[in-house]
C-alpha positions as CSV (number, residue, x, y, z in Angstrom):
1,M,93.3,101.0,118.4
2,T,90.0,102.0,116.8
3,R,89.6,102.3,113.1
4,V,89.4,106.1,113.3
5,Q,92.7,106.2,115.3
6,A,94.3,103.8,112.7
7,N,93.2,106.0,109.8
8,T,94.5,109.1,111.6
9,L,97.9,107.4,111.9
10,L,97.8,106.6,108.2
11,L,97.0,110.2,107.5
12,L,100.0,111.3,109.5
13,A,102.2,108.8,107.6
14,G,100.9,110.4,104.3
15,A,101.9,113.8,105.6
16,I,105.4,112.7,106.4
17,W,105.8,111.0,103.0
18,G,104.5,114.2,101.3
19,A,107.2,116.3,103.0
20,G,109.7,113.6,102.2
21,F,109.1,113.8,98.5
22,I,111.1,117.0,98.5
23,A,114.1,115.4,100.2
24,Q,113.8,112.4,97.9
25,S,114.0,114.5,94.8
26,T,116.9,116.8,95.9
27,A,119.1,114.0,97.3
28,M,119.9,112.8,93.7
29,E,121.7,116.0,93.0
30,T,124.7,114.5,94.7
31,L,123.9,110.8,95.3
32,G,122.8,107.9,93.2
33,P,119.2,106.7,93.6
34,I,120.1,103.2,94.8
35,W,122.6,104.4,97.3
36,F,120.0,106.8,98.6
37,I,117.6,103.9,99.2
38,G,120.3,101.8,100.9
39,L,121.4,104.6,103.2
40,R,118.0,105.9,104.1
41,F,116.8,102.4,105.1
42,A,120.0,101.8,107.1
43,V,119.0,104.8,109.2
44,A,115.4,103.6,109.3
45,T,116.7,100.2,110.7
46,L,118.5,102.0,113.5
47,V,115.3,103.9,114.2
48,A,113.2,100.8,114.4
49,L,115.6,98.7,116.4
50,P,114.8,100.0,120.0
51,F,111.1,99.9,119.3
52,A,111.4,96.3,118.0
53,L,113.3,95.3,121.1
54,W,110.6,96.9,123.3
55,E,107.9,95.1,121.3
56,K,109.7,91.8,121.7
57,S,110.0,92.2,125.5
58,H,106.2,92.7,125.7
59,A,105.2,90.0,123.2
60,D,103.2,86.9,124.3
61,C,105.0,84.5,121.9
62,P,108.0,84.5,119.6
63,I,107.8,85.2,115.9
64,R,107.0,82.1,113.8
65,P,109.3,81.2,110.9
66,N,106.5,81.7,108.5
67,D,106.1,85.3,109.7
68,I,109.8,86.0,109.2
69,G,109.4,84.8,105.6
70,G,106.5,87.1,105.2
71,F,108.4,90.0,106.7
72,I,111.3,89.4,104.2
73,L,108.7,89.2,101.3
74,T,107.3,92.6,102.5
75,G,110.9,94.0,102.5
76,L,111.5,92.8,99.0
77,A,108.3,94.4,97.8
78,L,109.2,97.7,99.5
79,F,112.8,97.7,98.1
80,A,111.5,97.1,94.6
81,A,108.8,99.8,94.8
82,A,111.3,102.3,96.2
83,A,113.9,101.4,93.5
84,F,111.5,101.8,90.6
85,Q,110.2,105.1,92.0
86,Q,113.6,106.6,92.7
87,V,115.1,105.5,89.4
88,G,112.0,106.7,87.6
89,L,112.5,110.2,89.0
90,L,115.6,110.5,86.9
91,T,113.6,110.5,83.6
92,T,110.1,111.7,84.5
93,T,108.6,114.9,85.7
94,V,107.5,115.5,89.3
95,T,104.0,115.9,87.9
96,N,103.9,112.5,86.3
97,S,105.6,110.8,89.2
98,G,103.1,112.2,91.7
99,F,100.1,111.1,89.7
100,L,101.4,107.7,88.6
101,T,102.6,106.7,92.0
102,G,99.2,107.6,93.4
103,L,97.7,104.9,91.2
104,Y,98.2,102.4,94.0
105,V,94.8,103.6,95.3
106,V,93.3,101.8,92.3
107,F,95.7,98.8,92.2
108,T,95.4,97.9,95.8
109,P,91.7,96.9,95.9
110,I,92.1,95.1,92.5
111,L,95.1,93.1,93.8
112,T,93.3,92.4,97.1
113,V,90.5,90.7,95.1
114,L,92.9,88.9,92.8
115,L,95.4,87.7,95.5
116,L,93.4,87.4,98.7
117,R,89.9,86.7,97.2
118,R,88.6,89.4,99.5
119,R,85.9,91.8,98.2
120,P,86.3,95.2,99.7
121,H,83.3,97.4,100.6
122,W,81.8,98.9,97.4
123,V,82.6,102.4,98.6
124,I,86.4,101.6,98.0
125,W,86.0,101.5,94.2
126,P,84.5,105.0,93.7
127,A,86.7,106.4,96.5
128,A,89.8,105.0,94.8
129,L,88.8,106.5,91.4
130,L,88.0,109.8,93.1
131,A,91.3,109.9,94.9
132,S,93.2,109.1,91.7
133,F,91.3,111.9,89.8
134,G,92.1,114.3,92.7
135,I,95.8,113.4,92.5
136,F,95.7,114.0,88.8
137,L,94.2,117.5,89.3
138,L,96.6,118.3,92.1
139,S,99.5,117.4,89.9
140,G,98.4,119.9,87.3
141,G,95.7,118.2,85.3
142,T,98.1,117.3,82.5
143,F,101.1,115.2,81.9
144,A,103.5,114.7,79.0
145,A,103.9,111.6,76.8
146,L,104.9,108.5,78.8
147,T,108.6,108.0,79.2
148,L,110.7,105.2,80.5
149,G,110.5,106.9,83.9
150,D,106.7,107.0,83.7
151,M,106.6,103.2,83.0
152,L,108.9,102.5,85.9
153,T,106.7,104.6,88.2
154,I,103.6,102.7,87.1
155,V,105.4,99.5,88.1
156,C,106.3,101.2,91.4
157,A,102.6,101.9,92.1
158,V,101.8,98.2,91.6
159,L,104.6,97.2,93.9
160,W,103.4,99.7,96.6
161,S,100.1,97.9,96.4
162,V,101.8,94.6,96.9
163,Q,103.7,96.0,99.9
164,M,100.5,97.3,101.5
165,I,98.7,94.0,101.0
166,C,101.7,92.2,102.6
167,V,101.7,94.5,105.5
168,G,98.0,93.9,106.0
169,V,98.4,90.2,106.0
170,F,101.7,89.7,108.0
171,S,101.3,92.6,110.5
172,G,97.9,91.4,111.5
173,R,98.8,87.7,111.5
174,S,102.0,88.0,113.6
175,G,100.9,90.8,115.9
176,R,104.4,92.2,115.6
177,P,104.2,95.3,113.3
178,V,107.5,96.8,114.5
179,A,109.4,93.6,114.0
180,L,108.0,93.6,110.5
181,S,109.2,97.2,110.1
182,L,112.7,96.3,111.3
183,I,113.1,93.3,109.0
184,Q,111.7,95.1,105.9
185,F,114.0,98.1,106.6
186,S,117.0,95.7,107.0
187,V,116.2,94.0,103.7
188,C,116.0,97.4,101.9
189,A,119.3,98.6,103.5
190,V,121.2,95.5,102.6
191,L,119.9,95.2,99.0
192,G,120.3,99.0,98.4
193,C,123.9,99.2,99.6
194,A,124.8,96.0,97.8
195,A,123.3,97.2,94.5
196,G,124.8,100.6,95.0
197,L,128.3,99.0,95.3
198,L,127.7,97.2,92.1
199,F,126.1,99.8,89.9
200,E,126.7,103.3,91.3
201,P,129.8,105.4,92.3
202,I,130.0,106.6,95.8
203,S,132.2,109.1,97.7
204,L,132.2,110.7,101.1
205,A,131.5,114.0,99.5
206,A,128.3,112.6,97.8
207,I,127.1,111.2,101.1
208,K,127.8,114.5,102.9
209,G,126.0,116.5,100.3
210,A,122.9,114.4,100.6
211,L,123.1,113.8,104.4
212,P,120.2,116.1,105.4
213,E,117.9,114.3,102.9
214,I,119.2,110.8,104.1
215,L,118.6,111.6,107.7
216,Y,115.1,113.1,107.1
217,A,114.1,110.2,104.8
218,G,115.6,107.6,107.1
219,F,114.2,108.9,110.4
220,F,110.8,110.2,109.3
221,S,109.8,109.0,105.8
222,S,111.3,105.5,106.1
223,G,111.5,105.0,109.9
224,L,108.5,106.5,111.6
225,A,106.0,106.7,108.7
226,F,106.4,103.0,107.7
227,I,106.1,102.0,111.4
228,F,102.9,104.1,111.6
229,Q,101.6,102.2,108.5
230,N,102.5,98.8,109.8
231,V,100.9,99.5,113.2
232,A,97.7,101.1,111.7
233,Q,97.1,98.4,109.1
234,R,96.4,95.9,111.9
235,Y,93.2,97.7,112.4
236,T,92.1,98.5,108.9
237,T,92.3,97.0,105.4
238,A,94.8,97.5,102.6
239,P,92.3,99.2,100.2
240,Q,91.2,101.6,103.0
241,A,94.9,102.3,103.9
242,A,95.7,103.1,100.3
243,I,93.0,105.8,100.3
244,F,94.4,107.5,103.4
245,L,98.0,107.1,102.4
246,S,97.2,108.8,99.0
247,S,97.0,112.0,101.0
248,E,100.8,112.2,100.5
249,A,100.1,113.9,97.2
250,L,98.0,116.5,99.0
251,F,100.7,117.1,101.6
252,A,103.5,117.1,99.0
253,A,101.7,120.0,97.3
254,L,101.2,121.8,100.6
255,F,104.8,121.5,101.6
256,G,105.8,122.6,98.1
257,V,103.9,125.8,98.6
258,L,105.3,126.4,102.2
259,L,108.9,125.3,101.6
260,L,109.6,125.9,98.0
261,G,107.3,128.8,97.1
262,E,105.4,126.7,94.6
263,T,101.8,127.5,93.7
264,I,98.6,125.4,93.5
265,S,96.3,126.0,90.5
266,P,92.6,126.3,90.9
267,A,92.3,122.7,89.5
268,G,94.8,121.7,92.2
269,Y,92.5,123.0,95.0
270,V,89.6,121.1,93.4
271,G,91.9,118.0,93.5
272,C,92.6,118.6,97.2
273,A,88.9,118.8,97.9
274,I,88.2,115.6,95.9
275,I,90.9,113.6,97.8
276,F,89.4,114.9,101.1
277,V,85.9,113.8,100.0
278,A,87.2,110.3,99.1
279,M,88.8,109.9,102.6
280,L,85.6,111.0,104.3
281,A,83.5,108.6,102.2
282,V,85.7,105.7,103.2
283,E,85.6,106.6,106.8
284,L,82.0,107.7,107.3
285,L,79.8,105.8,104.7
286,P,80.4,102.2,106.0
287,A,79.5,103.4,109.6
288,L,76.3,105.1,108.3
289,L,75.3,102.0,106.4
290,R,76.0,99.8,109.4
291,E,73.6,101.9,111.5
292,R,71.0,101.7,108.7
293,H,71.3,97.9,108.6
294,Q,71.0,97.8,112.4
295,G,74.5,96.7,113.2
296,T,75.1,94.3,110.3
297,P,79.0,94.1,109.9
298,V,80.4,95.6,106.8
299,E,84.0,94.9,105.7
300,V,85.9,97.9,104.4
């Protein structure tokens, strides 16, 4: 897979997540946030299973124990991020949640430097700031005083960055991105259902009421989109992936207009353009610089 193909796959994942934000919000009208996480990832596990079996049958070597540990660590980061985001939605606005979650485009390159000692291409820094500013404009250009839900969502953004870095490390090292998907989904399903049993009420009527959202989030947002991310990140870096995945805010606004009759302000359209410029800069500028330097490799 070329880098352009990988980034296109990440863009598709962002589109699926953008549409899934609607399902994620409406599901809590009948179902608790932790139960929603457990059930959506249980569906995602079933989605990933046949693909993981196919991948195993075509693999050159078995998964190493260290890789399994990395897969579990990735699952823990994913569950924590999803939990903080979902619970945060109970006490924050959609505007604040959309902007604060998008801060992972800034946290990811910072954590990449701190944790992996890898310095990304310089274009990542202005592109990350541009994308964050675009998300801010797209969310309305204003947000209320920080609440507990806002603080939880900021923690969520940090944890999304950790999950992206884990995917970049363990997917590339193992060469088994779908196995990584299966194990991280299983971890989220088990932890979500176990925590739901302990802390939230459950009934058949509640599950039935949120079933369309569970199925959409499980099959598309959790299943396919995260598999796309795990496969694509073998051919790109976590900071670059964060830029393209931040397009979920753009697609969330688009689907809000198409499906819910919402409107985008003039500032929101400017935000869309800024996000698009940030993605183009990450994709095109390193290649142009490589040509100028006569083929000198540039890490992005």
